[in-house]
Structure formats: C-alpha cells, structure tokens
VOPADO-586834 format. One record per atom (N, C-alpha, C): residue number from 0; residue in one letter; x, y, z. Coordinates in Angstrom, 3 decimals. Layout:
N
{pos: NUM code: A px: X py: Y pz: Z}
...
This chain:
74
{pos: 0 code: M px: 0.841 py: -1.179 pz: 0.000}
{pos: 0 code: M px: 0.000 py: 0.000 pz: 0.000}
{pos: 0 code: M px: 0.885 py: 1.241 pz: 0.000}
{pos: 1 code: T px: 0.376 py: 2.250 pz: -0.688}
{pos: 1 code: T px: 1.129 py: 3.495 pz: -0.733}
{pos: 1 code: T px: 0.714 py: 4.396 pz: 0.425}
{pos: 2 code: K px: 1.472 py: 5.451 pz: 0.609}
{pos: 2 code: K px: 1.163 py: 6.383 pz: 1.693}
{pos: 2 code: K px: -0.185 py: 7.064 pz: 1.460}
{pos: 3 code: E px: -0.529 py: 7.346 pz: 0.210}
{pos: 3 code: E px: -1.803 py: 7.996 pz: -0.100}
{pos: 3 code: E px: -2.977 py: 7.091 pz: 0.263}
{pos: 4 code: Q px: -2.864 py: 5.802 pz: -0.019}
{pos: 4 code: Q px: -3.935 py: 4.863 pz: 0.306}
{pos: 4 code: Q px: -4.108 py: 4.737 pz: 1.825}
{pos: 5 code: I px: -3.007 py: 4.689 pz: 2.546}
{pos: 5 code: I px: -3.066 py: 4.590 pz: 4.005}
{pos: 5 code: I px: -3.698 py: 5.854 pz: 4.583}
{pos: 6 code: A px: -3.334 py: 7.018 pz: 4.045}
{pos: 6 code: A px: -3.904 py: 8.276 pz: 4.513}
{pos: 6 code: A px: -5.406 py: 8.330 pz: 4.226}
{pos: 7 code: A px: -5.828 py: 7.840 pz: 3.063}
{pos: 7 code: A px: -7.247 py: 7.838 pz: 2.714}
{pos: 7 code: A px: -8.027 py: 6.916 pz: 3.644}
{pos: 8 code: I px: -7.481 py: 5.749 pz: 3.945}
{pos: 8 code: I px: -8.138 py: 4.813 pz: 4.865}
{pos: 8 code: I px: -8.222 py: 5.431 pz: 6.257}
{pos: 9 code: A px: -7.186 py: 6.106 pz: 6.704}
{pos: 9 code: A px: -7.193 py: 6.738 pz: 8.021}
{pos: 9 code: A px: -8.258 py: 7.833 pz: 8.096}
{pos: 10 code: V px: -8.408 py: 8.620 pz: 7.041}
{pos: 10 code: V px: -9.415 py: 9.683 pz: 7.020}
{pos: 10 code: V px: -10.815 py: 9.078 pz: 7.069}
{pos: 11 code: V px: -11.055 py: 8.029 pz: 6.291}
{pos: 11 code: V px: -12.371 py: 7.379 pz: 6.282}
{pos: 11 code: V px: -12.679 py: 6.788 pz: 7.651}
{pos: 12 code: L px: -11.705 py: 6.145 pz: 8.282}
{pos: 12 code: L px: -11.924 py: 5.579 pz: 9.612}
{pos: 12 code: L px: -12.185 py: 6.675 pz: 10.637}
{pos: 13 code: L px: -11.458 py: 7.771 pz: 10.545}
{pos: 13 code: L px: -11.660 py: 8.874 pz: 11.478}
{pos: 13 code: L px: -13.063 py: 9.463 pz: 11.328}
{pos: 14 code: L px: -13.512 py: 9.672 pz: 10.104}
{pos: 14 code: L px: -14.864 py: 10.188 pz: 9.880}
{pos: 14 code: L px: -15.916 py: 9.198 pz: 10.371}
{pos: 15 code: G px: -15.687 py: 7.920 pz: 10.193}
{pos: 15 code: G px: -16.616 py: 6.907 pz: 10.688}
{pos: 15 code: G px: -16.722 py: 6.929 pz: 12.202}
{pos: 16 code: V px: -15.595 py: 7.088 pz: 12.890}
{pos: 16 code: V px: -15.605 py: 7.143 pz: 14.350}
{pos: 16 code: V px: -16.354 py: 8.395 pz: 14.829}
{pos: 17 code: V px: -16.116 py: 9.528 pz: 14.178}
{pos: 17 code: V px: -16.799 py: 10.763 pz: 14.560}
{pos: 17 code: V px: -18.303 py: 10.612 pz: 14.353}
{pos: 18 code: F px: -18.719 py: 10.060 pz: 13.224}
{pos: 18 code: F px: -20.141 py: 9.858 pz: 12.949}
{pos: 18 code: F px: -20.765 py: 8.913 pz: 13.967}
{pos: 19 code: F px: -20.088 py: 7.825 pz: 14.279}
{pos: 19 code: F px: -20.597 py: 6.853 pz: 15.245}
{pos: 19 code: F px: -20.746 py: 7.478 pz: 16.629}
{pos: 20 code: M px: -19.772 py: 8.276 pz: 17.056}
{pos: 20 code: M px: -19.839 py: 8.888 pz: 18.381}
{pos: 20 code: M px: -21.006 py: 9.878 pz: 18.479}
{pos: 21 code: R px: -21.242 py: 10.656 pz: 17.424}
{pos: 21 code: R px: -22.381 py: 11.590 pz: 17.438}
{pos: 21 code: R px: -23.691 py: 10.838 pz: 17.488}
{pos: 22 code: L px: -23.803 py: 9.768 pz: 16.736}
{pos: 22 code: L px: -25.019 py: 8.972 pz: 16.726}
{pos: 22 code: L px: -25.226 py: 8.292 pz: 18.073}
{pos: 23 code: Y px: -24.173 py: 7.779 pz: 18.671}
{pos: 23 code: Y px: -24.252 py: 7.093 pz: 19.959}
{pos: 23 code: Y px: -24.654 py: 8.072 pz: 21.061}
{pos: 24 code: R px: -24.106 py: 9.280 pz: 21.033}
{pos: 24 code: R px: -24.442 py: 10.286 pz: 22.041}
{pos: 24 code: R px: -25.895 py: 10.712 pz: 21.934}
{pos: 25 code: R px: -26.386 py: 10.854 pz: 20.702}
{pos: 25 code: R px: -27.759 py: 11.284 pz: 20.481}
{pos: 25 code: R px: -28.752 py: 10.268 pz: 21.032}
{pos: 26 code: Q px: -28.409 py: 8.984 pz: 20.973}
{pos: 26 code: Q px: -29.303 py: 7.945 pz: 21.467}
{pos: 26 code: Q px: -29.337 py: 7.916 pz: 22.990}
{pos: 27 code: Q px: -28.312 py: 8.383 pz: 23.664}
{pos: 27 code: Q px: -28.270 py: 8.350 pz: 25.109}
{pos: 27 code: Q px: -29.023 py: 9.512 pz: 25.750}
{pos: 28 code: E px: -29.258 py: 10.600 pz: 25.025}
{pos: 28 code: E px: -29.956 py: 11.753 pz: 25.574}
{pos: 28 code: E px: -31.430 py: 11.402 pz: 25.769}
{pos: 29 code: P px: -32.025 py: 11.859 pz: 26.872}
{pos: 29 code: P px: -33.456 py: 11.586 pz: 27.063}
{pos: 29 code: P px: -34.268 py: 12.346 pz: 26.020}
{pos: 30 code: P px: -35.371 py: 11.769 pz: 25.574}
{pos: 30 code: P px: -36.177 py: 12.463 pz: 24.552}
{pos: 30 code: P px: -36.806 py: 13.726 pz: 25.121}
{pos: 31 code: K px: -36.815 py: 14.763 pz: 24.310}
{pos: 31 code: K px: -37.389 py: 16.039 pz: 24.729}
{pos: 31 code: K px: -38.889 py: 16.046 pz: 24.414}
{pos: 32 code: E px: -39.652 py: 16.673 pz: 25.302}
{pos: 32 code: E px: -41.080 py: 16.794 pz: 25.062}
{pos: 32 code: E px: -41.315 py: 17.873 pz: 24.011}
{pos: 33 code: P px: -42.250 py: 17.632 pz: 23.087}
{pos: 33 code: P px: -42.531 py: 18.671 pz: 22.096}
{pos: 33 code: P px: -43.191 py: 19.867 pz: 22.767}
{pos: 34 code: P px: -42.973 py: 21.071 pz: 22.233}
{pos: 34 code: P px: -43.581 py: 22.251 pz: 22.850}
{pos: 34 code: P px: -45.098 py: 22.201 pz: 22.728}
{pos: 35 code: K px: -45.781 py: 22.713 pz: 23.760}
{pos: 35 code: K px: -47.241 py: 22.727 pz: 23.741}
{pos: 35 code: K px: -47.717 py: 23.813 pz: 22.785}
{pos: 36 code: P px: -48.690 py: 23.494 pz: 21.932}
{pos: 36 code: P px: -49.171 py: 24.512 pz: 20.994}
{pos: 36 code: P px: -49.949 py: 25.601 pz: 21.719}
{pos: 37 code: R px: -49.766 py: 26.825 pz: 21.260}
{pos: 37 code: R px: -50.491 py: 27.947 pz: 21.844}
{pos: 37 code: R px: -51.918 py: 27.966 pz: 21.297}
{pos: 38 code: P px: -52.875 py: 28.382 pz: 22.095}
{pos: 38 code: P px: -54.254 py: 28.435 pz: 21.594}
{pos: 38 code: P px: -54.399 py: 29.512 pz: 20.521}
{pos: 39 code: L px: -55.246 py: 29.239 pz: 19.548}
{pos: 39 code: L px: -55.489 py: 30.209 pz: 18.484}
{pos: 39 code: L px: -56.384 py: 31.329 pz: 18.999}
{pos: 40 code: P px: -56.222 py: 32.550 pz: 18.461}
{pos: 40 code: P px: -57.089 py: 33.644 pz: 18.907}
{pos: 40 code: P px: -58.522 py: 33.396 pz: 18.463}
{pos: 41 code: K px: -59.457 py: 33.941 pz: 19.231}
{pos: 41 code: K px: -60.868 py: 33.794 pz: 18.884}
{pos: 41 code: K px: -61.158 py: 34.606 pz: 17.634}
{pos: 42 code: T px: -61.869 py: 34.009 pz: 16.703}
{pos: 42 code: T px: -62.229 py: 34.708 pz: 15.473}
{pos: 42 code: T px: -63.739 py: 34.683 pz: 15.324}
{pos: 43 code: G px: -64.271 py: 35.611 pz: 14.606}
{pos: 43 code: G px: -65.704 py: 35.682 pz: 14.376}
{pos: 43 code: G px: -66.016 py: 36.749 pz: 13.344}
{pos: 44 code: K px: -67.305 py: 37.065 pz: 13.183}
{pos: 44 code: K px: -67.729 py: 38.051 pz: 12.194}
{pos: 44 code: K px: -68.672 py: 39.051 pz: 12.858}
{pos: 45 code: I px: -68.515 py: 40.325 pz: 12.524}
{pos: 45 code: I px: -69.430 py: 41.373 pz: 12.958}
{pos: 45 code: I px: -69.662 py: 42.295 pz: 11.760}
{pos: 46 code: C px: -70.611 py: 43.190 pz: 11.855}
{pos: 46 code: C px: -70.874 py: 44.148 pz: 10.787}
{pos: 46 code: C px: -70.041 py: 45.415 pz: 11.008}
{pos: 47 code: C px: -69.468 py: 45.917 pz: 9.932}
{pos: 47 code: C px: -68.664 py: 47.139 pz: 9.998}
{pos: 47 code: C px: -69.585 py: 48.332 pz: 10.261}
{pos: 48 code: P px: -69.271 py: 49.192 pz: 11.225}
{pos: 48 code: P px: -70.125 py: 50.351 pz: 11.494}
{pos: 48 code: P px: -70.044 py: 51.427 pz: 10.408}
{pos: 49 code: M px: -69.007 py: 51.396 pz: 9.575}
{pos: 49 code: M px: -68.854 py: 52.421 pz: 8.534}
{pos: 49 code: M px: -69.615 py: 52.071 pz: 7.263}
{pos: 50 code: C px: -69.467 py: 50.819 pz: 6.762}
{pos: 50 code: C px: -70.085 py: 50.462 pz: 5.485}
{pos: 50 code: C px: -71.123 py: 49.351 pz: 5.609}
{pos: 51 code: G px: -71.178 py: 48.661 pz: 6.734}
{pos: 51 code: G px: -72.166 py: 47.607 pz: 6.929}
{pos: 51 code: G px: -71.741 py: 46.250 pz: 6.413}
{pos: 52 code: A px: -70.552 py: 46.152 pz: 5.834}
{pos: 52 code: A px: -70.062 py: 44.864 pz: 5.332}
{pos: 52 code: A px: -69.649 py: 43.976 pz: 6.508}
{pos: 53 code: E px: -69.497 py: 42.706 pz: 6.226}
{pos: 53 code: E px: -69.103 py: 41.767 pz: 7.275}
{pos: 53 code: E px: -67.624 py: 41.971 pz: 7.597}
{pos: 54 code: A px: -67.326 py: 42.273 pz: 8.856}
{pos: 54 code: A px: -65.955 py: 42.533 pz: 9.283}
{pos: 54 code: A px: -65.405 py: 41.313 pz: 9.999}
{pos: 55 code: K px: -64.118 py: 41.138 pz: 9.928}
{pos: 55 code: K px: -63.455 py: 40.000 pz: 10.567}
{pos: 55 code: K px: -63.080 py: 40.386 pz: 11.989}
{pos: 56 code: L px: -63.369 py: 39.496 pz: 12.923}
{pos: 56 code: L px: -63.075 py: 39.727 pz: 14.328}
{pos: 56 code: L px: -61.958 py: 38.790 pz: 14.751}
{pos: 57 code: T px: -60.866 py: 39.357 pz: 15.253}
{pos: 57 code: T px: -59.734 py: 38.557 pz: 15.717}
{pos: 57 code: T px: -59.345 py: 39.040 pz: 17.103}
{pos: 58 code: G px: -59.595 py: 38.201 pz: 18.101}
{pos: 58 code: G px: -59.267 py: 38.585 pz: 19.471}
{pos: 58 code: G px: -60.078 py: 39.799 pz: 19.897}
{pos: 59 code: K px: -59.410 py: 40.896 pz: 20.228}
{pos: 59 code: K px: -60.087 py: 42.121 pz: 20.666}
{pos: 59 code: K px: -60.096 py: 43.197 pz: 19.582}
{pos: 60 code: Q px: -59.794 py: 42.820 pz: 18.338}
{pos: 60 code: Q px: -59.713 py: 43.793 pz: 17.261}
{pos: 60 code: Q px: -60.562 py: 43.321 pz: 16.085}
{pos: 61 code: W px: -61.144 py: 44.257 pz: 15.344}
{pos: 61 code: W px: -61.902 py: 43.921 pz: 14.152}
{pos: 61 code: W px: -61.342 py: 44.688 pz: 12.961}
{pos: 62 code: E px: -61.595 py: 44.144 pz: 11.744}
{pos: 62 code: E px: -61.116 py: 44.784 pz: 10.520}
{pos: 62 code: E px: -62.097 py: 44.491 pz: 9.392}
{pos: 63 code: C px: -62.422 py: 45.528 pz: 8.635}
{pos: 63 code: C px: -63.341 py: 45.390 pz: 7.503}
{pos: 63 code: C px: -62.538 py: 45.197 pz: 6.218}
{pos: 64 code: P px: -62.764 py: 44.092 pz: 5.487}
{pos: 64 code: P px: -62.017 py: 43.886 pz: 4.244}
{pos: 64 code: P px: -62.509 py: 44.792 pz: 3.113}
{pos: 65 code: W px: -63.725 py: 45.351 pz: 3.231}
{pos: 65 code: W px: -64.280 py: 46.166 pz: 2.159}
{pos: 65 code: W px: -63.761 py: 47.603 pz: 2.204}
{pos: 66 code: C px: -63.931 py: 48.274 pz: 3.353}
{pos: 66 code: C px: -63.532 py: 49.691 pz: 3.427}
{pos: 66 code: C px: -62.185 py: 49.878 pz: 4.125}
{pos: 67 code: G px: -61.670 py: 48.842 pz: 4.790}
{pos: 67 code: G px: -60.361 py: 48.944 pz: 5.443}
{pos: 67 code: G px: -60.412 py: 49.517 pz: 6.833}
{pos: 68 code: D px: -61.597 py: 49.826 pz: 7.333}
{pos: 68 code: D px: -61.720 py: 50.373 pz: 8.692}
{pos: 68 code: D px: -61.411 py: 49.267 pz: 9.705}
{pos: 69 code: S px: -60.910 py: 49.658 pz: 10.862}
{pos: 69 code: S px: -60.610 py: 48.674 pz: 11.906}
{pos: 69 code: S px: -60.716 py: 49.364 pz: 13.253}
{pos: 70 code: G px: -60.765 py: 48.572 pz: 14.314}
{pos: 70 code: G px: -60.846 py: 49.152 pz: 15.641}
{pos: 70 code: G px: -60.751 py: 48.078 pz: 16.705}
{pos: 71 code: W px: -60.787 py: 48.561 pz: 17.950}
{pos: 71 code: W px: -60.702 py: 47.672 pz: 19.106}
{pos: 71 code: W px: -62.091 py: 47.456 pz: 19.669}
{pos: 72 code: L px: -62.333 py: 46.267 pz: 20.198}
{pos: 72 code: L px: -63.595 py: 45.989 pz: 20.886}
{pos: 72 code: L px: -63.470 py: 46.434 pz: 22.324}
{pos: 73 code: K px: -64.561 py: 46.896 pz: 22.877}
{pos: 73 code: K px: -64.539 py: 47.350 pz: 24.276}
{pos: 73 code: K px: -65.026 py: 46.264 pz: 25.181}
C-alpha cells in the first residue's frame, strides 16, 4: 500500500468514528417533550359600522375587508 492509500483509509476511519460517536451520544440523551401549541385567537364576524359589510373579528380587534376600517372591541 502506498502512503496515499493509508492516509485515505485513516481519514475514512476517522470520519466513521466521529459519525458513530455523534449517533451514539444522540441515542443516550433523554427524549425532549414537544412544545405545547399555543391556543389560536378567537375569530368571528361582525358588521362594519362604517359600510355595513361583514368585518373579521380577531381577538379584541376587528377589521373590515371592504372599506379597510378597523378598531378595538370594548
């Protein structure tokens, strides 16, 4: 075997050991719990006070897609 072949085999073995160690370490870690999903904001429909079109209600705010008016709910 030539020096180049020995060096190539050494590099492949070194990369294999590094890959194996990362994989082995990952299996030993306890599994993490997935994050809890946040609740979605309440949505609904109301009539726009400016034009009378159906406005979208999101949480404490409303917005009219027709005239662009928006505001806060009290």
